[in-house]
N, C-alpha and C positions, 0 to 999 in steps of 0.2 A: 504493500500500500504506500509506503514511504517512497519507493522508487517511482511509482505512478505519479505521485505529487511532484517529485523533483522533475520528472520528464515533462509534465504538463507546464510547470513554471518555466522550464528552460526552452520549451518549444517556441515561444514567442521571440525571444532574442535570437535564437538560432535561425528562425525563418527570416527575420529582418536582415541578419548578417548575410545569409545566402542570397537574398534578393539584391542587396547592395553589391555583392561580389559578382553575381552571374546575370542579373537582369538589368538593373539600372541604379546608378549612384547619383542621378540628378536630384537636386534638393526637393523639387516639387513632387516627383513620383515617390521618392523615399519617404517624405513626410506623409503622403497619402497612404502608402503601404503600412507605415508605422501606426497611423490612425486606425486602419482597418484591422490590423493585428490586435491592437489594444481593445478595439470594440469587440472582437471575438473573445478575447480574454475576459472581458466584463460580462459577456453573455454566459460564459462558463461560470463566472462567479454568481451570476443571478440564478443559474440552474442549481448550483450548490446550495444557495439559500432556499430555493424551492424544495429541494430534497430534505434539508434540515427542518423546514416548517412542516412538511407533510409527515415527517417521522414523529411528530409530537402527539401526545394523547388527545383524543377527540371527545373525551368525557363520557358520562353515562348515557344510556339509551334515551332518557328524557331530553337531554340537550341535543342529541342527534336528530330526534323527531322534530324539534323546533328548527334546527338548521337546514334540514332537508328541503322543506318548502321554499325557504329563502334562496337556497342554491338553485333549485329548479326554476324559480321565478326569475332570478337574475340571468340565468343562461337562456331562458326562453325570450326574455326581453332583448338580450344582446343579439341573439340569432335574428330576431325580427328587425332590430335596428340596423345591424350591419348588412343584412340582406337588402334593405332599402338604400343604405348608403352606397353599397357597391353598384347597385343599378344606376344611381346618379353618377357615380364615379366613372363607370364605363361610358355613359352618355357624354359626360364632360370630356373624357379622353378622346372620344370620336370627334367632338366639336373642336378640340384643340388641333387634332390632326387635320381636319378639314380647313380650319382657318390658316394654319401654318403652311399648308400645301398650296393655298391660293395666294399667299403674300409674295411679293417680289424679293429677290435676294438682297441682302444688305450691301449697299455699295461700299467697296473698300475692305470688306471683311475677308480675311484669309481663309476662313472656314468654307467659303464658296468653292475653293479648289479641292476640298476634301469631302464635302458632303453636297449632295443635290438637295433641292428644296423638299423633295419627297422624303429623303432619308432624314433630314432635320425634323420634319413633321412627325415621322415615325419615332425618332429618339425622344422628342418632346412628349408625345403621348405615352410612350413606354415608361419614361422616367416619372411621369405623373402617376401611373398605375403602381410602379414600384414604391414610390413615396406613400401612396395611399395604403398599400399592403403593409409596409413597415409600421405605419401609424396604427392601422387596425389591429395588427398582431400585438403591439405593445399595449394598446388600450384593453383588448380582450384578456390578455395574459394578466394584466394588473387587477382587473375585476375578478377573474377566475381565482387568483391566489388570495385576494382580499377576503372573499366569501369564506374560503376554507381556513384562512388564518384567523378570522373572527371566532370560529368555533373553538379553535385550539387556544386562543387567548382567553376565552371564557372558561374553558376547562382548566387551564393553568392557574387562573386567578383564584380558584377555590383554595389553594394552599401555597402558592408561590407567586407573589407579586413581581418579583424580579424576573422570573421565567416568563410571566405574561407580558411584561414590557419588552423583553428580548424578542419574543415572537411578533409582537406588535410592530416594533421598529424594523425588524428584518422583513416583515411582509411589505411595509412601505418602501424599504430599500430595494426590494426586488422590482417593484413597479417602476421606481425611478431609474434604476440601472438599466433595465431592459429597454426602457423608452429611449434614453440617450444613446445606448449602445447600438440599437438598430438604426437610429438616425445617422450616426457617424459611419456605421458599416455601409449603409446604402449609398451615401454620398461619396465616400472614398472609393467604393467599388466601381461606381459609375465613372468617376474621374479617371481611375486607372484604366478602365476599359476604353474610354475615349482617347486617352493618351496613347495607349497601345495602337489604336487605329490610326492616329495621326502619324506616329513614327513608322508604322508599317506601310504607309502610303505617301512617303516623302516624295515631293516632286524632284528635288535635287538631293543627291546623296550627301550625307553629313550636314544637311541644313537643319535649322531649328524650326519645328512646326509651331503654329500659333496656339500653344497650350494656354496662354493667358486668356484666350477667348472661350475656353471650355465651359466656364461657369454660365455662359449664355445658354448652353444646351442643358444645364442642370436645373434651370428654374422650375421645370415641371416637377422635379422631385419634391421641392419644398412646397409647391402649390398643392400637390397631391396629399402630402402629409398634413398640411394645414386644412385642406378640404375635409378630410375624415375627422380630424380633431375638432373642427368647428361644429360638425353635426353630431359628433359623439358627446 
């Protein structure tokens, strides 16, 4: 077990070192990869917190009978809510694709040499859906854990206030960590994917592609994440 923990902790720095040595040592791509690795590490931490919370006592049968309808009600509400939200999200993504596909290329933008108007429209709509998905996962996971943590907090508070507070705070920490980690992972992954495309399609060998314009293509991610968070 100790070896597994050490290997898990060391995997992040090792991955970053290998990336810098064999893939790219450019500051922007290296920072994006470090951010993505850190995000994955924090997803692992949140999963550890989840396992720790679910391992706690759920109390007597009377407490479980009260908690069960609350759990069923919250899950039914979220399924209905997110079902509606994703219908609106797909409609909005299609609208973004249609609007971006009709617009004229931005004069003077170097991205015009790497992406057609159609491909930019596709990237914008897909980044919107990825952002919406990350936001939805973090929101649903937070509520899913909170409902189960509440039962364990109530059970622990019968004889251990310190234990109840630990479960309470770790339940909140799970929701906060998974939210930030998925946002950073999504945006850094998209940045690296687009950077790879630019370097793979250089017009002149050893030239520097317009990576400073990549954020223009990532607006859809933040729009999608905000779209879901606004309705949720």
